[in-house]
C-alpha positions as CSV (number, residue, x, y, z in Angstrom):
1,M,-78.4,-13.3,-5.3
2,K,-76.3,-16.4,-5.2
3,K,-73.2,-14.5,-6.3
4,I,-73.6,-11.9,-3.7
5,L,-74.2,-14.5,-1.0
6,W,-71.0,-16.5,-2.0
7,A,-69.0,-13.3,-2.0
8,F,-70.0,-12.7,1.7
9,I,-69.1,-16.2,2.6
10,L,-65.7,-16.0,1.0
11,M,-65.0,-12.7,2.7
12,S,-65.7,-14.3,6.0
13,L,-63.1,-16.9,5.4
14,F,-60.2,-14.4,5.3
15,K,-59.1,-12.7,8.4
16,I,-58.9,-9.0,8.1
17,D,-55.3,-8.0,8.2
18,V,-54.9,-5.8,11.3
19,S,-51.1,-6.3,11.4
20,A,-50.3,-3.7,8.8
21,N,-46.8,-2.4,9.3
22,E,-46.5,0.7,11.3
23,S,-43.5,2.9,10.5
24,L,-41.6,4.1,13.5
25,E,-39.5,7.2,12.9
26,Y,-36.4,7.5,15.1
27,T,-35.0,10.8,16.2
28,E,-31.7,11.8,17.7
29,L,-32.0,11.9,21.5
30,S,-32.6,15.3,23.2
31,N,-35.0,15.9,26.1
32,V,-37.8,13.3,26.0
33,T,-41.4,13.5,27.3
34,P,-42.0,10.3,29.3
35,S,-45.8,10.5,28.9
36,A,-45.7,7.9,26.2
37,N,-43.9,4.6,25.6
38,V,-40.4,5.2,24.3
39,L,-38.2,2.9,22.2
40,T,-34.5,3.7,22.1
41,E,-31.7,2.6,19.9
42,K,-27.9,3.1,20.3
43,R,-26.1,3.8,17.0
44,Y,-22.4,4.0,16.4
45,Q,-20.1,5.7,13.9
46,Y,-18.3,3.0,11.9
47,Y,-15.1,3.6,10.0
48,R,-12.8,1.9,7.5
49,L,-8.9,1.9,7.5
50,E,-7.0,3.4,4.7
51,K,-3.2,3.3,4.0
52,D,-1.4,6.7,4.0
53,F,1.9,5.7,2.2
54,G,5.3,7.2,3.0
55,P,8.8,6.5,1.6
56,Y,10.6,3.2,0.9
57,A,13.2,2.7,3.6
58,S,15.2,0.1,5.4
59,I,13.7,-1.8,8.3
60,N,15.8,0.1,10.9
61,E,15.4,3.6,9.4
62,E,13.3,6.2,11.3
63,T,10.6,7.4,8.9
64,G,7.7,8.7,11.0
65,Y,5.5,5.9,9.7
66,E,4.3,3.0,11.8
67,Y,3.7,0.1,9.4
68,F,5.3,-1.5,6.4
69,D,4.4,-4.4,4.1
70,K,7.2,-7.0,3.6
71,S,5.8,-8.0,0.2
72,D,6.0,-4.4,-1.0
73,Y,9.7,-3.4,-1.4
74,I,12.4,-2.2,-3.8
75,L,16.1,-3.0,-3.8
76,G,18.8,-0.7,-2.6
77,P,22.2,-0.4,-4.2
78,K,24.5,-3.4,-4.6
79,S,27.1,-4.0,-1.9
80,S,30.7,-4.9,-2.6
81,F,31.6,-8.5,-3.4
82,T,32.4,-10.9,-0.6
83,I,33.6,-14.5,-0.7
84,T,31.5,-15.4,2.4
85,K,27.8,-15.9,1.8
86,P,25.9,-13.4,4.1
87,I,22.8,-14.4,6.0
88,A,20.5,-11.5,6.2
89,E,16.7,-11.6,6.4
90,D,16.1,-8.2,5.0
91,Y,18.5,-8.5,2.1
92,V,18.5,-10.2,-1.3
93,V,21.7,-12.2,-1.7
94,T,23.0,-12.9,-5.2
95,S,26.0,-15.1,-6.2
96,E,28.2,-14.8,-9.3
97,P,31.3,-16.8,-10.5
98,G,34.5,-14.9,-9.9
99,A,38.2,-15.5,-9.2
100,Y,41.3,-14.4,-7.3
101,Y,43.4,-12.3,-9.7
102,E,47.1,-11.3,-9.9
103,R,47.4,-7.8,-11.5
104,V,50.3,-5.5,-12.2
105,S,50.2,-2.8,-9.7
106,G,48.7,0.6,-10.5
107,I,51.1,3.3,-11.8
108,S,51.2,7.0,-11.0
109,Y,53.4,8.0,-14.0
110,L,54.6,7.0,-17.4
111,K,58.2,8.0,-18.6
112,F,59.3,7.8,-22.3
113,T,63.1,7.8,-23.0
114,L,64.5,7.9,-26.6
115,N,67.8,5.9,-26.8
116,S,68.5,6.4,-30.5
117,E,69.3,9.6,-32.5
118,D,67.2,12.7,-32.5
119,N,63.7,12.4,-34.0
120,E,60.4,14.2,-34.3
121,F,57.0,13.2,-32.9
122,T,54.2,13.1,-35.5
123,S,51.7,11.7,-32.9
124,F,51.7,10.9,-29.1
125,K,48.5,10.0,-27.4
126,L,47.7,8.0,-24.2
127,Y,44.3,6.2,-23.6
128,D,42.8,4.7,-20.5
129,K,40.6,2.0,-22.0
130,D,38.8,4.0,-24.8
131,K,39.1,7.4,-23.2
132,Q,42.0,9.7,-24.2
133,L,43.8,11.3,-21.3
134,K,43.9,15.0,-22.0
135,I,44.6,16.4,-18.6
136,F,47.9,15.5,-17.1
137,D,51.2,16.9,-15.8
138,M,54.1,16.7,-18.1
139,S,57.9,17.3,-17.6
140,Q,60.4,17.2,-20.5
141,T,64.1,16.9,-20.7
142,K,65.8,17.5,-24.1
143,A,62.3,17.4,-25.7
144,L,59.5,19.7,-26.6
145,L,56.1,17.9,-27.0
146,D,52.8,19.6,-27.3
147,Q,50.4,17.7,-25.1
148,M,47.3,18.8,-27.0
149,S,48.4,18.0,-30.6
150,G,51.0,15.3,-29.7
151,T,53.7,16.8,-32.0
152,G,57.2,18.0,-31.2
153,Y,60.8,16.9,-31.1
154,I,63.0,14.8,-28.8
155,K,66.8,14.5,-28.8
156,E,68.9,11.4,-28.1
157,G,68.6,10.6,-24.4
158,G,65.6,13.0,-24.1
159,V,62.8,12.2,-21.7
160,V,59.0,12.9,-21.6
161,K,57.4,12.1,-18.2
162,I,53.6,12.1,-17.8
163,S,52.3,12.1,-14.2
164,F,48.8,11.0,-13.4
165,H,46.3,12.5,-10.9
166,E,45.3,9.0,-9.9
167,L,46.5,5.5,-10.3
168,H,46.0,3.7,-13.6
169,Y,46.4,0.0,-14.4
170,L,48.6,-1.1,-17.3
171,D,45.9,-3.6,-18.6
172,D,43.7,-0.5,-19.2
173,L,46.3,1.7,-20.9
174,T,47.2,2.1,-24.5
175,L,50.0,4.4,-26.0
176,E,49.7,5.5,-29.6
177,F,52.8,7.3,-31.0
178,S,54.8,7.7,-34.2
179,F,58.0,9.4,-35.4
180,Q,59.1,11.2,-38.6
181,K,62.1,8.8,-38.9
182,E,60.6,5.4,-38.5
183,N,63.7,3.2,-38.8
184,D,66.1,2.2,-36.1
185,V,64.2,3.8,-33.2
186,D,65.2,2.6,-29.8
187,F,63.1,3.7,-26.7
188,T,62.4,2.7,-23.1
189,I,59.1,3.1,-21.2
190,E,59.1,3.1,-17.4
191,T,55.7,2.6,-15.9
192,G,56.7,3.6,-12.4
193,N,57.6,1.7,-9.2
194,G,60.6,0.1,-11.0
195,Q,58.4,-1.6,-13.7
196,V,60.1,-1.2,-17.1
197,Y,58.9,-2.0,-20.6
198,T,61.6,-2.2,-23.3
199,K,61.5,-2.5,-27.0
200,D,64.4,-2.4,-29.5
201,N,64.4,-1.6,-33.2
202,Y,61.0,0.1,-33.2
203,Q,59.5,-0.4,-36.6
204,N,56.5,1.9,-37.3
205,V,54.4,0.7,-34.2
206,Q,51.1,2.6,-34.2
207,K,49.7,1.5,-30.9
208,L,51.3,-0.2,-27.8
209,F,48.8,-2.2,-25.7
210,F,50.4,-2.6,-22.3
211,K,48.2,-5.6,-21.4
212,D,50.1,-7.6,-24.0
213,S,53.5,-6.2,-22.9
214,T,56.4,-7.9,-21.1
215,L,57.7,-6.0,-18.0
216,V,61.0,-6.1,-16.2
217,N,60.6,-6.5,-12.4
218,P,56.8,-6.2,-12.4
219,K,55.0,-5.6,-9.1
220,Y,51.7,-7.3,-8.5
221,E,48.6,-6.9,-6.3
222,Y,46.0,-9.5,-5.6
223,F,42.2,-9.1,-5.4
224,Y,39.0,-11.1,-6.1
225,D,36.3,-10.0,-8.6
226,V,33.8,-11.5,-11.1
227,L,35.1,-13.3,-14.1
228,K,36.7,-10.9,-16.6
229,E,39.1,-11.1,-19.6
230,T,42.7,-11.6,-18.6
231,S,46.0,-10.6,-20.1
232,N,49.8,-10.5,-19.4
233,A,49.1,-7.8,-16.8
234,L,46.0,-9.6,-15.3
235,K,46.0,-13.3,-14.5
236,I,43.6,-15.7,-12.6
237,V,45.1,-17.3,-9.6
238,K,42.1,-19.3,-8.4
239,P,38.3,-19.4,-9.2
240,V,35.9,-18.5,-6.4
241,T,32.1,-17.9,-5.8
242,L,31.3,-14.3,-5.0
243,Y,28.3,-12.8,-3.3
244,Y,26.7,-9.4,-3.1
245,T,23.7,-8.1,-1.3
246,E,20.9,-5.6,-2.0
247,E,18.9,-4.3,1.0
248,K,15.1,-4.5,0.9
249,L,13.6,-1.1,1.2
250,Y,10.0,-1.5,2.5
251,H,7.1,0.8,1.7
252,Y,6.1,2.4,5.0
253,Y,2.6,3.6,5.7
254,N,0.2,4.7,8.4
255,L,-3.4,3.6,8.9
256,I,-5.9,6.4,9.0
257,K,-9.6,6.1,10.0
258,V,-12.2,7.2,7.5
259,Y,-15.6,7.6,9.1
260,N,-19.0,7.0,7.8
261,D,-21.1,10.2,8.1
262,E,-24.1,8.3,9.4
263,Y,-24.6,6.7,12.8
264,T,-25.8,3.1,12.3
265,V,-26.5,0.0,14.3
266,N,-24.6,-2.3,12.0
267,P,-21.7,-2.0,9.5
268,V,-22.4,-0.4,6.2
269,L,-20.5,-1.2,3.0
270,D,-16.8,-1.2,3.9
271,F,-17.2,0.8,7.1
272,I,-16.8,-2.4,9.2
273,Y,-15.0,-1.1,12.3
274,K,-17.1,0.3,15.2
275,D,-15.8,3.2,17.3
276,E,-17.1,2.5,20.8
277,D,-16.5,6.2,21.8
278,K,-18.6,7.7,18.9
279,F,-22.3,6.9,19.3
280,K,-25.6,8.6,19.6
281,I,-28.9,7.5,21.2
282,F,-32.0,7.6,18.9
283,Y,-35.6,7.1,20.1
284,T,-39.1,7.0,18.9
285,Y,-42.5,7.2,20.7
286,L,-44.8,4.2,20.5
287,P,-48.6,4.5,20.1
288,F,-50.5,4.8,23.4
289,N,-52.4,1.5,22.8
290,K,-49.2,-0.4,22.7
291,K,-48.9,-2.3,26.0
292,Q,-45.8,-4.3,25.2
293,L,-43.3,-4.4,22.4
294,S,-40.4,-6.9,22.6
295,N,-37.2,-5.2,21.5
296,D,-34.4,-6.0,24.1
297,D,-36.7,-4.8,26.9
298,R,-36.3,-1.2,25.8
299,V,-40.0,-0.2,26.1
300,V,-41.0,2.0,28.9
301,E,-44.6,2.0,30.0
302,E,-46.5,5.3,30.4
303,K,-46.4,6.6,33.9
304,K,-47.0,9.9,35.6
305,E,-43.8,11.4,36.9
306,E,-42.8,14.5,38.8
307,K,-41.4,17.4,36.9
308,V,-37.6,17.6,36.7
309,E,-35.7,20.5,35.3
310,P,-33.3,19.5,32.4
311,L,-29.7,20.4,32.6
312,K,-28.7,23.5,30.7
313,N,-26.3,23.3,27.7
314,E,-26.2,19.5,28.1
315,V,-28.1,16.6,26.6
316,S,-29.8,14.7,29.4
317,Y,-30.2,10.9,29.4
318,P,-33.2,10.2,31.6
319,T,-33.1,7.0,33.7
320,Y,-36.1,5.5,31.9
321,L,-34.0,5.3,28.7
322,K,-31.5,3.0,30.4
323,S,-33.8,0.7,32.3
324,N,-37.4,-0.5,32.5
325,N,-37.4,0.2,36.2
326,L,-39.3,3.5,36.7
327,N,-38.6,4.4,40.3
328,N,-37.8,8.1,39.7
329,K,-40.8,10.4,39.9
330,I,-40.8,12.7,36.9
331,N,-43.7,14.8,35.7
332,D,-44.5,17.2,33.0
333,Y,-41.7,17.1,30.5
334,V,-42.2,19.3,27.6
335,K,-41.5,17.5,24.3
336,P,-38.7,19.3,22.5
337,D,-38.3,20.0,18.9
338,L,-36.9,16.9,17.2
339,K,-34.4,16.7,14.4
340,T,-35.9,13.8,12.5
341,N,-33.7,11.1,10.9
342,N,-35.1,9.5,7.8
343,L,-34.6,6.0,9.2
344,T,-37.8,4.0,9.7
345,I,-38.4,0.5,10.9
346,S,-41.6,-1.5,10.7
347,K,-43.2,-3.1,13.7
348,P,-46.2,-5.4,13.1
349,K,-49.4,-4.8,15.0
350,T,-50.7,-7.7,17.1
351,L,-54.2,-8.8,18.1
352,E,-55.0,-9.2,21.7
353,K,-56.4,-12.5,23.0
354,E,-59.9,-11.1,23.5
355,D,-59.9,-9.8,19.9
356,N,-59.2,-13.3,18.6
357,F,-62.1,-14.7,20.7
358,V,-64.5,-12.1,19.3
359,Y,-63.3,-12.8,15.8
360,V,-64.1,-16.6,16.2
361,I,-67.6,-15.8,17.5
362,Y,-68.1,-13.4,14.6
363,F,-67.0,-15.9,12.1
364,L,-69.3,-18.7,13.4
365,I,-72.3,-16.5,13.5
366,F,-71.6,-15.2,10.0
367,F,-71.0,-18.7,8.6
368,L,-74.3,-20.1,10.1
369,L,-76.3,-17.1,8.9
370,S,-74.9,-17.6,5.4
371,I,-76.0,-21.3,5.4
372,L,-79.5,-20.3,6.6
373,I,-79.8,-17.7,3.9
374,L,-78.7,-20.2,1.3
375,V,-81.2,-22.8,2.4
376,L,-84.1,-20.3,2.5
377,S,-83.1,-19.2,-1.0
378,K,-83.3,-22.7,-2.4
379,S,-86.7,-23.2,-0.8
380,Y,-87.9,-19.9,-2.2
381,E,-86.8,-20.8,-5.7
382,K,-88.7,-24.1,-5.6
383,K,-91.9,-22.5,-4.5
384,W,-91.6,-19.8,-7.2
385,K,-91.1,-22.4,-9.9
386,Y,-94.1,-24.4,-8.6
387,A,-96.4,-21.3,-8.5
388,R,-95.5,-20.5,-12.2
389,V,-96.3,-24.0,-13.3
390,K,-99.8,-23.7,-11.9
């Protein structure tokens, strides 16, 4: 008996929870029946920005793309050397040690003349650096030389002239030749433009490197370049610092919008940008016993309205969804079929002031009644024990 009584007392100490959450289901706006309170919500379509990459191009080049990242670039081809340091924001400038050079002028032909007695060629080859010149024009006087094998004969005073298709420089040329009779060979080599190389008493020379030769009446040209090996045909006049540039080719791109499929109130994941032009109105009906629900003053009280025909082929947005001021007389809307979104929010129920007052009265009566029962129970137990003793 005591246990049951204490259980009732403890139950009375806890307020019955009448604020259980009520799930409100929102639906995309169509035609709304204004016979019940309505809660509306404006949801937007959010998007993220992604890069659509195009080509690498110079800053002034037309690519069809709007943006580029200055930290993302590759280098274009090297420019020619200059002795003046360029100032260019969109270029990489590199310096290298160099010099002004004096070089024997380029030649367009090579003429070989035999000054001694008749002889036979056992080899005759001409190289530009390490590459053998195989294609050239040849004219011969008192000589017959096969340009492919490099063999033949030449009489005293005979001439073999080789003409080039382009200019060659003596510091790059090497002549390799030999004769059947190796003693007392006298020859002259003219390198064009009045430049003459002479050598008397040829004694079994296998190769003639023109960069080490001595010329009569040489003609020179001047230029600057990076440091390189010099020779009799190429000499340094003055050292200098040289510069070359490489243009920065930036990676161009466009920004494209990637939309979230859902319409939401707030950003979701990386969909952080709101499109103000892409939105939908969602709504839900509130229970009839709700007199007030604070949610940005979007609750509309139930009121009888005159019937208004909805617009055909168009979603109508009734005035009561935009304001709490119900001045329009609208009656008898038919509630349409609703495409339900699976988005729910919870709104707590609240007790009215009169409910709180009734609860207090109920609690006091129940508490006093419990004390009275407890006292009577104690009195009854004493009498019962006393009766059993007798």
